[in-house]
N, C-alpha and C positions, 0 to 999 in steps of 0.2 A: 249170222250172229243173232242171239236172242237179246232183244233190247226191251227193257222196262222203262216206261215213261211215267214219272211222278209229275202229274199236272195235266190240266185239260185246256189250258189257255193257248194263246197264239204261238208261243215258241214250241210247245208240245205238238201242236197241230202242224206247224210248218216243217219242223225237223222230222217228225214222225212220218209225214207224207213223203218226204224225200227218201227216208230209210225204207219205207214200205215199197216204194218204187224200185229200190235197189235190191229187194228180195229178202230183207231181214224179217225175222219173226218178231212181232211186237205184242206187248201187253201194257195196258194203260190203267193207272189208278188216279183218282183225283179227289179233291175236297168237294167238288161238285160231281154229279153223275158222270162217270167215265164212258158210259154206254154209247152216247152219240159220237164222240170222237173215235172210240174203238171201232164202231161200225164204219165210219168214213175211211179209217185206215185199214180195214180188213183185219183188225187185231182183236185180241181177247181183252175183256175188262176184268179187273180183279181188285181185291183189297190191297192195301199197302204191302202187307207181308207176303201175299201171293205173288205180287209183281216182283218183289225183291227176290223171292225164292226162284222164280222163273228165269230171271235175267242173268246174262253174263255182264252186261253193261246197263247202267241205270242213268237216265237223263233226269236231273233234278231241275224241273221247270216250274217251280212254285215261287210265290213272292218270298223275299228274304225273311220277312217276319214269320213265315209259316214253316221254315226249314226245320227248326227244332222239333216241333210237333209232328211233322211228317216223318222225320227220321226215327223218332221215338216209337211211332206206330209201326214203322217198317220192320223194326227189330234189328238184330245183328246183320251187318253187311260185310262180314269178314270175307276178304278176297274179291269182292265185287269191284268193278270199275264204276265210279260215281262221277258223272260229268256235271259240273256246276256251271250253269249258264246264267245265274242270277247276278244282278247288280243291286246294291243296297241304295235305294233312293235317299235314305237318310244320311248317307256318307258318314258313317260313324267313325271312319278311320281304320276299322278292322275289316279286312276283306271277308266276304261271305265264306269263301272256301276255307279260310283258316279258322272259322268258327264252327266248322262241321266236325263234331267230335264223333268219329266213327272209325271202324277198322277197315273201311273201304279204301280203295286206292283212288284218291280224288284227283281229277284233272279239271282245271279251269279252262273253259272254252266256250265259243259261240256267244260271247257277251258284248262284242264290239259293234254288231250290226243290228239294224232295225229288223223286226220280224219279217217284213216284206222282202228283205234281201234273201232270207232263208227259203222263201217260196219260189225264188227264181230257179230255173232249170236250164243250164247251170248259172250260178252267180258269177258272171263275167262282166268286167267293166273295161272298156277300151281295149278289148281283145285279151285282157289278162284275167285269169281266174282270181277270185277273192282269196286272199291269204287269211288263214285263221290261226292266231296265236294260241298255243297250248302251254299251260304251266302245270307241271306235275313232277313227282319224284320217282315214280315207278315206270321203268322203261317199257314193260309189257302193257301197262295201262295206256301209256302214250302211243304205243303201236296200235292198240285197238281203236283209240279215238282218232288217230291219223287215218285209219281205214274209213271210219265214218265220215270224216271231212272229205276225203277223196270221193266217197260214194255220192256226195252231193255236188261234185264237180269243182270243189274248192281245193286250195293248196294248204296243207298243214305246215305250221312253222313252230318248231320247238323253241319256246321263249324262256326256258329256265325252269327251276324248281317251283314248288308250290309257294315258297317264300316270295316269289315275284308276282303272285296273284294280286297283291295289293296294287302293284304298278299297273296291271292290266285293268283293274276296276277303276283306278284313278284316270287312266287313259279314256275309258268309256265315259266317265262323268265329264271329262274335259271336252271330248269331241262331240258327244251328244248335245251338250249345251250349245256348241258352235252350230251344229246342224239346225237345231230348233231356232236359233237366231237368224237362220237363212244364209249362213256362211258355208263355203266349200271347205270342209275340214281336210280333205285330201291335199288342198293347195298349201297347207302349212308344212308339208314334207318335201324336202328337196329331191327332185328326180335323180335316179341313179344314172350316171354317164352323162 
């Protein structure tokens, strides 16, 4: 698969590294110089529009506040799968994914775990692969992102349409605050069986 990565930070690096290992072809764009990350990933570096034109799937791994600017510079994304992994630290009440005004097929994913989890090969806890909730409206886009989830050794979970992305972001805000407070966020969920 041809994957474009918008961003050069931790999430771009962690997920890009996993997908490069899985044999995907990558191109990176960033607000800072994408060259160093591209070199580490064995990827090409490009401008926003070049990366958008190159990719079948785009990972949107920039801060929530920069999304509008980045997408404007990327140009039309008609038919592209756009994976939104951002969380809005301002908790505006409007999910990041629903503020993305584009003709791309948006899938909300990869926002519930710390960047270091995405560096694990594979991300397995207590013998169970990490489950990655996906919210999106396009079945083919969900299939593509499910493949990328499996390629890092995790388990894709279809969690509903894009209208449920707000719940996914709220869950992230809730559990991340628990983790930072030193609590075991997994312990709040009743085990199955």
